[in-house]
C-alpha positions as CSV (number, residue, x, y, z in Angstrom):
1,M,69.0,145.2,110.3
2,I,68.1,142.2,111.9
3,V,68.2,140.3,108.7
4,V,71.8,141.1,107.9
5,A,73.0,140.3,111.9
6,V,71.5,136.7,111.7
7,L,72.8,136.3,108.1
8,G,76.1,137.2,109.7
9,V,75.7,134.7,112.2
10,L,74.6,131.7,110.0
11,V,77.8,132.7,107.8
12,A,80.0,132.4,110.7
13,I,78.8,129.2,111.9
14,A,78.7,127.7,108.0
15,M,82.6,129.0,107.2
16,P,84.3,126.3,109.3
17,A,82.1,123.3,107.9
18,F,82.5,124.8,104.3
19,A,86.4,124.7,105.1
20,K,86.6,121.8,107.3
21,S,84.3,120.0,104.0
22,R,86.7,121.7,101.2
23,M,89.7,120.3,102.7
24,S,88.3,116.8,103.7
25,A,87.3,116.6,99.7
26,Q,90.9,117.6,99.0
27,N,92.7,115.2,101.3
28,G,90.6,112.3,99.5
29,A,91.1,112.9,96.3
30,Y,94.8,113.3,97.2
31,I,95.0,109.9,99.0
32,A,92.9,108.1,96.0
33,N,95.5,109.9,93.7
34,L,98.4,109.0,95.6
35,R,97.3,105.2,95.6
36,A,96.9,105.4,92.2
37,A,100.2,106.7,91.3
38,K,101.6,103.8,93.7
39,N,100.4,101.2,91.7
40,A,101.1,102.5,88.6
41,F,104.8,102.6,89.9
42,L,104.4,98.9,91.2
43,Q,102.9,97.6,88.4
44,Y,106.0,99.5,86.1
45,C,108.3,97.4,88.5
46,I,106.6,94.1,88.2
47,E,107.0,94.4,84.5
48,R,110.4,95.7,84.3
49,G,111.8,94.5,87.2
50,N,113.2,97.9,88.5
51,Y,111.8,101.6,89.0
52,P,112.1,104.3,86.6
53,A,114.7,106.9,87.5
54,D,114.3,109.4,89.2
55,S,112.6,112.7,87.5
56,T,112.1,116.2,88.5
57,P,108.8,117.7,90.2
58,G,105.8,117.7,87.7
59,I,107.7,115.7,85.0
60,V,106.1,112.0,83.9
61,P,109.6,110.0,84.7
62,A,110.7,108.0,81.0
63,G,108.7,105.4,80.5
64,M,105.4,105.6,82.7
65,E,103.6,107.2,80.3
66,P,101.4,103.7,79.6
67,Y,101.0,102.9,83.2
68,L,100.1,106.6,84.6
69,G,97.5,107.0,81.4
70,R,95.5,109.9,82.3
71,F,96.4,110.3,85.7
72,P,97.3,114.3,86.5
73,W,100.9,113.5,86.8
74,T,102.1,117.4,85.4
75,A,99.2,119.8,86.7
76,V,98.8,120.7,90.5
77,N,97.3,118.0,92.6
78,S,94.4,119.0,95.2
79,L,97.1,119.9,97.8
80,G,98.5,122.6,95.6
81,G,101.9,120.9,95.2
82,R,103.6,118.8,92.2
83,W,103.9,115.1,92.1
84,D,107.3,113.9,92.0
85,W,109.1,110.7,91.8
86,D,111.6,110.0,94.1
87,Y,113.8,106.8,93.2
88,R,117.1,106.4,95.8
89,Q,116.0,109.3,97.4
90,F,115.2,110.7,101.0
91,G,116.6,107.2,102.4
92,C,114.1,105.0,100.7
93,V,114.4,102.9,97.6
94,A,111.1,104.3,96.0
95,G,108.3,106.5,96.9
96,V,105.5,109.2,95.2
97,S,105.9,112.5,96.5
98,V,104.0,115.7,97.0
99,Y,106.6,118.7,96.4
100,Q,105.9,122.4,97.9
101,P,102.1,121.2,99.0
102,A,100.2,124.7,99.8
103,A,98.7,122.6,102.6
104,S,99.0,123.2,106.1
105,Q,101.0,121.2,108.5
106,E,97.9,120.1,110.1
107,Q,96.0,119.0,106.8
108,M,99.5,116.9,106.0
109,L,99.1,115.4,109.6
110,R,95.4,114.4,108.8
111,I,96.7,112.3,105.7
112,D,99.1,110.8,107.4
113,Q,96.2,109.9,110.3
114,T,94.5,108.3,107.6
115,I,97.2,106.3,105.4
116,D,100.0,105.5,108.2
117,D,100.8,106.1,111.2
118,G,99.6,110.1,112.2
119,D,103.6,110.9,112.7
120,L,105.0,112.7,109.9
121,A,108.9,112.4,110.8
122,N,108.8,108.7,110.4
123,G,106.7,105.7,108.7
124,A,105.5,105.2,105.2
125,F,104.4,108.6,104.7
126,R,106.8,111.1,106.0
127,E,108.0,115.0,105.6
128,R,110.8,115.4,103.1
129,S,112.6,118.4,102.2
130,A,110.0,121.1,100.6
131,G,107.3,118.4,100.3
132,F,106.1,114.6,101.6
133,I,106.9,111.2,100.3
134,S,104.8,108.2,100.5
135,I,107.2,104.8,100.9
136,I,106.7,102.2,98.1
137,E,110.0,100.7,99.6
């Protein structure tokens, strides 16, 4: 019985650390993918003189296939949401969004603190309807 109690205490100590490291890994994967996606759209704009038209979440925007390469645009991302290209939406010219993420508001705030100003109401990374957008311009 003592062994079971000790194991219970160890599990209780380890679970918060595991949850924190899992969130950190999800955030890191999301941030890396977000940067890659933004760079792909910037490259498209540089080469073609304009951004692609707005698209539906999870659907690769027309003409972006060669720029995104093996980027998992159509898959659920590390935050449990869908990638979304926003052109002339949400008060900006261009941005990459995560649509309907499963991540908590606290987790999204941590991402904002890492890549922007720590305020989801404004800045280059902010909340939008049903998701969050990283503004390119």
